C-alpha positions in Angstrom: 0.1 -0.1 -0.1 1.3 3.5 -0.8 0.7 6.0 1.9 -0.8 9.3 1.0 1.7 11.4 2.6 4.9 9.9 1.2 6.9 12.9 -0.4 8.7 10.7 -3.2 7.9 12.0 -6.5 9.0 12.6 -10.0 10.8 15.9 -10.0 8.7 18.9 -11.2 5.3 16.9 -11.0 2.7 16.9 -9.5 2.1 20.4 -8.3 2.3 21.0 -4.7 -1.3 21.4 -3.7 -0.8 23.8 -0.6 1.0 26.8 -2.2 -1.8 29.2 -2.0 -4.6 28.2 0.6 -5.9 29.5 3.8 -4.9 28.6 7.1 -8.1 26.7 7.6 -7.5 24.7 4.4 -3.9 24.0 5.5 -5.1 22.6 8.9 -7.7 20.6 7.2 -5.0 19.0 4.9 -2.7 18.3 7.9 -5.5 16.4 9.5 -6.5 14.5 6.6 -2.9 13.5 6.0 -2.6 12.6 9.7 -5.4 10.2 9.3 -4.2 8.8 6.0 -0.8 8.0 7.5 -1.9 6.4 10.8 -5.1 4.5 9.8 -7.7 4.4 12.4 -6.7 7.2 14.9 -8.2 9.3 17.6 -8.7 13.2 17.8 -6.1 13.2 20.7 -3.5 11.4 18.6 -4.3 13.6 15.6 -3.7 16.7 17.8 -0.3 15.1 19.0 0.7 14.5 15.4 -0.3 18.0 13.9 0.2 20.3 17.0 -3.5 21.7 16.4 -5.7 22.3 19.5 -8.2 19.7 20.5 -11.0 22.2 19.5 -9.5 22.8 16.0 -9.2 18.9 15.2 -12.8 18.4 16.5 -14.0 20.9 14.2 -12.2 19.7 11.1 -12.9 16.0 11.7 -16.4 16.9 11.7 -15.9 18.8 8.6 -14.2 16.0 6.8 -16.8 13.5 7.8 -19.3 15.8 6.1 -17.4 15.7 3.0 -17.1 12.0 3.2 -13.2 12.1 3.3 -13.1 10.2 6.7 -15.3 7.7 8.3 -15.9 7.0 12.0 -15.1 3.4 12.6 -16.1 3.1 16.3 -13.8 3.0 19.4 -10.6 1.1 20.6 -11.1 -2.5 21.6 -8.9 -2.0 24.6 -10.6 -0.8 27.9 -10.2 2.9 28.5 -11.1 5.1 31.6 -14.1 7.2 30.9 -15.7 7.6 27.5 -13.8 5.8 24.8 -12.3 8.1 22.0 -14.0 7.9 18.5 -11.7 6.5 15.9 -11.3 7.7 12.3 -9.9 6.5 9.1 -9.5 7.7 5.6 -12.3 7.0 3.2 -10.2 5.3 0.5 -13.4 4.1 -1.3 -14.5 7.7 -2.2 -12.4 7.5 -5.3 -10.0 5.5 -7.4 -6.9 5.8 -9.6 -5.9 4.0 -12.8 -2.4 2.8 -13.3 -1.2 1.8 -16.8 2.1 0.5 -18.1 2.4 0.6 -21.8 5.6 -1.7 -22.1 7.5 -2.8 -25.3 5.9 -6.3 -25.1 3.0 -6.2 -22.6 0.3 -3.5 -21.6 -0.6 -3.8 -17.9 -3.3 -1.8 -16.2 -4.7 -1.6 -12.7 -7.3 0.2 -10.7 -6.4 1.1 -7.1 -8.4 2.8 -4.2 -6.9 6.1 -2.7 -5.0 4.0 -0.1 -3.2 2.3 -3.1 -4.8 -0.9 -2.7 -5.1 -2.7 -6.2 -8.7 -3.8 -6.9 -8.5 -5.0 -10.4 -5.9 -5.7 -13.0 -5.8 -6.4 -16.6 -2.9 -7.2 -19.2 -2.5 -7.9 -22.9 0.1 -7.6 -25.8 1.1 -4.2 -26.6 1.1 -5.1 -30.3 -2.6 -5.6 -30.0 -3.1 -1.8 -29.0 -0.6 -0.3 -31.5 -3.2 1.0 -33.8 -5.1 2.9 -31.3 -3.4 3.4 -27.8 -6.1 5.9 -26.5 -9.0 3.7 -27.1 -7.2 0.7 -25.8 -6.6 2.7 -22.4 -10.2 3.9 -22.5 -11.5 0.3 -22.8 -9.1 -0.9 -20.0 -10.5 1.8 -17.7 -14.0 0.9 -18.4 -13.3 -3.0 -17.8 -11.4 -2.1 -14.6 -14.2 0.0 -13.2 -16.7 -2.7 -14.1 -14.6 -5.4 -12.4 -14.0 -3.2 -9.4 -17.5 -2.1 -9.0 -16.2 1.7 -9.2 -18.3 4.6 -10.6 -16.8 6.3 -13.6 -17.5 9.7 -11.8 -15.2 8.6 -8.9 -12.1 8.4 -11.1 -9.5 10.7 -9.5 -6.5 10.3 -11.7 -4.7 8.2 -14.4 -1.0 7.7 -14.7 0.6 6.1 -17.5 4.1 4.8 -18.1 5.3 4.5 -21.5 8.6 3.1 -22.9 9.4 6.5 -24.5 10.4 10.2 -23.9 7.3 12.0 -22.8 6.8 15.8 -22.7 5.7 17.3 -19.3 2.1 17.9 -20.7 1.9 14.0 -21.5 2.7 13.6 -25.3 4.9 11.0 -26.6 8.0 12.5 -28.1 10.4 9.5 -29.0 9.3 6.0 -28.4 11.8 3.1 -28.0 9.9 0.6 -30.5 6.5 1.8 -31.0 7.3 4.9 -33.3 3.6 5.3 -34.6 2.8 6.9 -31.3 5.3 9.7 -31.6 3.6 13.1 -31.2 0.5 11.5 -29.8 -1.0 14.0 -27.3 -2.0 11.2 -24.9 -2.2 13.2 -21.8 -4.5 15.8 -23.2 -6.8 13.3 -25.0 -7.0 11.3 -21.8 -8.0 14.5 -19.8 -10.7 15.2 -22.4 -12.0 11.7 -22.3 -12.2 11.4 -18.6 -12.0 15.0 -16.9 -9.5 13.9 -14.3 -5.8 14.6 -13.5 -3.4 12.6 -15.8 0.2 12.1 -15.8 2.4 10.3 -18.7 5.7 9.6 -17.8 8.7 7.6 -19.1 8.3 4.0 -17.6 11.5 4.0 -16.2 11.0 7.0 -14.2 7.7 5.4 -12.8 9.7 2.1 -12.0 12.2 4.1 -10.0 9.3 5.7 -8.0 8.1 2.0 -7.2 11.5 1.3 -6.0 11.5 4.3 -3.8 7.9 3.5 -2.3 8.0 -0.1 -1.8 11.4 -1.7 -3.5 15.0 -1.6 -3.0 15.4 2.1 -2.6 13.2 2.4 0.3 14.9 5.1 2.8 17.5 6.0 0.1 18.1 9.6 -1.1 20.7 8.8 -4.1 20.3 5.6 -6.3 20.7 4.5 -10.0 18.1 2.1 -11.5 19.0 0.2 -14.6 15.9 -1.6 -16.4 16.8 -4.4 -18.8 14.2 -6.5 -20.7 12.8 -6.1 -24.2 14.2 -2.4 -24.0 16.9 -0.8 -22.1 16.5 2.3 -19.8 17.5 4.0 -16.7 16.5 6.3 -13.9 18.4 8.5 -11.4 17.2 9.3 -8.1 18.6 12.2 -6.3 17.3 13.7 -2.8 14.8 10.9 -2.8 13.2 12.4 -6.0 13.3 10.7 -9.5 15.0 13.1 -11.8 13.4 13.8 -15.4 15.9 15.8 -16.7 15.6 19.0 -18.7 13.6 17.4 -21.5 12.1 14.5 -19.5 14.5 12.2 -21.3 17.0 11.3 -18.4 17.6 7.7 -18.6 17.1 7.0 -22.2 20.4 5.2 -22.8 19.3 2.7 -25.4 20.1 4.8 -28.3 23.9 5.3 -27.3 26.5 3.7 -29.8 29.4 2.4 -27.7 31.6 2.4 -30.7 34.4 4.7 -32.2 33.0 3.9 -35.5 30.0 5.9 -34.8 26.2 4.9 -35.6 26.8 4.5 -39.3 30.3 2.7 -39.0 30.9 -1.0 -39.7 29.5 -3.2 -37.0 28.1 -0.2 -34.9 25.6 -1.4 -32.5 23.3 0.8 -30.0 23.2 -0.3 -26.3 19.6 -1.4 -26.9 20.8 -4.0 -29.6 23.5 -5.2 -27.0 21.8 -5.0 -23.6 18.3 -6.4 -24.0 16.8 -9.8 -24.1 17.0 -9.8 -28.0 20.8 -8.7 -27.7 21.4 -11.8 -25.5 19.6 -14.2 -28.0 21.6 -12.6 -31.0 25.0 -12.8 -29.1 24.3 -16.6 -28.4 23.4 -17.3 -32.0 26.5 -15.3 -33.2 28.6 -17.4 -30.8 27.4 -20.6 -32.4 24.7 -21.6 -30.1 22.5 -24.1 -31.5 19.4 -24.4 -29.2 16.1 -22.9 -30.5 15.7 -19.9 -28.1 12.5 -17.6 -28.1 13.5 -15.6 -25.2 16.3 -14.7 -22.8 15.0 -17.2 -20.3 15.9 -20.0 -22.8 19.6 -18.8 -22.9 19.8 -18.9 -19.1 18.3 -22.3 -19.2 20.9 -23.4 -21.7 23.6 -21.9 -19.5 22.2 -23.8 -16.5 22.5 -27.0 -18.6 26.1 -26.5 -19.4 25.8 -24.9 -22.9 29.2 -23.4 -23.4 28.1 -20.8 -26.0 25.1 -19.7 -23.5 27.6 -19.4 -20.7 29.8 -17.4 -22.8 27.0 -15.0 -24.2 25.9 -14.4 -20.6 29.2 -13.8 -19.3 29.6 -11.0 -22.0 26.3 -9.7 -21.2 27.0 -9.3 -17.7 30.3 -7.5 -18.3 28.8 -5.3 -20.8 25.8 -4.4 -18.3 28.6 -3.8 -15.7 30.2 -1.4 -17.9 27.0 0.6 -18.2 26.3 0.4 -14.6 29.9 1.7 -14.0 29.4 4.5 -16.3 26.3 5.6 -14.3 27.9 5.3 -11.1 30.9 7.4 -12.1 28.5 10.3 -12.9 25.8 9.8 -10.2 27.8 8.3 -7.3 24.5 6.4 -5.8 24.3 4.8 -2.6 22.9 1.7 -4.2 22.3 0.3 -8.0 19.1 -1.6 -8.7 18.8 -4.0 -11.8 15.2 -4.2 -12.7 13.0 -5.1 -15.7 12.6 -8.7 -17.1 16.2 -9.6 -16.5 16.0 -8.9 -13.0 14.7 -12.6 -12.6 18.2 -13.8 -13.6 20.0 -11.2 -11.5 21.9 -13.9 -9.4 23.5 -15.2 -12.8 24.7 -11.8 -13.6 25.6 -10.4 -10.4 29.1 -11.4 -10.2 29.9 -10.2 -13.7 28.3 -6.8 -13.0 30.1 -6.3 -9.7 33.6 -7.5 -11.1 33.3 -4.9 -14.0 32.2 -2.2 -11.5 35.0 -2.9 -8.9 37.5 -2.6 -11.8 36.1 0.7 -13.0 35.0 3.0 -10.2 36.7 4.1 -7.0 34.2 3.2 -4.7 31.6 0.7 -6.0 28.1 0.9 -4.3 26.0 -2.4 -3.7 24.1 -3.8 -6.9 20.8 -5.7 -6.2 18.1 -7.1 -8.3 14.6 -5.5 -8.3 12.1 -7.6 -6.4 9.2 -5.8 -8.0 9.1 -8.0 -11.2 6.7 -7.1 -14.0 4.6 -4.9 -11.5 7.2 -2.1 -11.0 5.9 0.4 -13.6 2.2 0.0 -12.4 3.3 0.3 -8.8 5.0 3.5 -9.7 1.9 4.6 -11.6 -0.2 4.2 -8.7 2.0 6.3 -6.5 2.2 9.0 -9.0 -1.8 8.9 -9.7 -2.1 9.1 -5.9 0.2 12.5 -6.0 -1.9 13.7 -8.5 -5.1 12.9 -6.3 -3.9 15.4 -4.0 -5.5 18.3 -6.2 -8.7 16.5 -6.0 -8.8 16.0 -2.5 -7.8 19.4 -1.8 -10.8 20.5 -4.2 -13.3 18.4 -1.8 -11.9 20.2 1.3 -12.4 23.7 -0.4 -15.9 22.8 -1.8 
């Protein structure tokens, strides 16, 4: 579950909701956040957490109940002297958010309440939605709402992660694979379709946000995330914030050509051709591998069976990945490096090669770990981003 008062976010988005509000609204916001954070809690505890007087807290909780933002859940089970205090919790069912991961191979979507609890999920091949991405998302939203029993009118925010560079307003600028989406004003179209807050972000940035919230970067301020799967991308966490960069393109490393020959020279390959599942498969075949392999998992299986070409291909892959990690570490100096994406399931096989290259290349190599979020990383990050967008909606209800 993503707590509503967590401050991890993608740099520059969303807006801070309390920049220009009255003292009354600020106090109401403090009380609401205290209840969201604590779960069922009493007015006495809220007063202690916020520093507000008991009279002020009593007035604000009554107002929040009237606006259906909190509910009374009874009294403590334990015996108390005198009249037991009333307990309040956040009414997470008052709204919901939609999280979408438009990956290179698979499109995943989920619906969560305002506590971040996932209530419904869907997935399908990305190739099936290439022709009309907007309509595909619309249909997923409708199906998720039907499955979860959620009203369309209670949709608070949508967050979409795309394997692409995205503009701040939600347009797709440059895609890794699905170039037909370039120029698509996805954010604007979704806002028109649903009338709610929308964020469209690079998938690597949302995966990094997920690591900050619930994964390998909890409690860290500086980290480097490298995602390897069908595509290749990275994300930088600095001061506990995912950094988008000046053009929202930070981490799109797949187009780099690590060759003196240049992009048009003989034998030149981009990093996305070398350090992806397809790159591993191609290298295995180039080395003379004879097994029929349909995915990177088959190469790892061949390695486990003692196939020398598979072993060499994986060792070369780990060394190249270690070079990329070392390059990022030299620039960022992170507390930790996290290897995510589809390849993270085989991190234990790659770890020694990555760490060996890292130790040979940088002065102070940080720990390198594999992500444990698996295929859900971008969706988890999208839920977190959508809930930050929900702040605007909650603030509007407080002010109404």
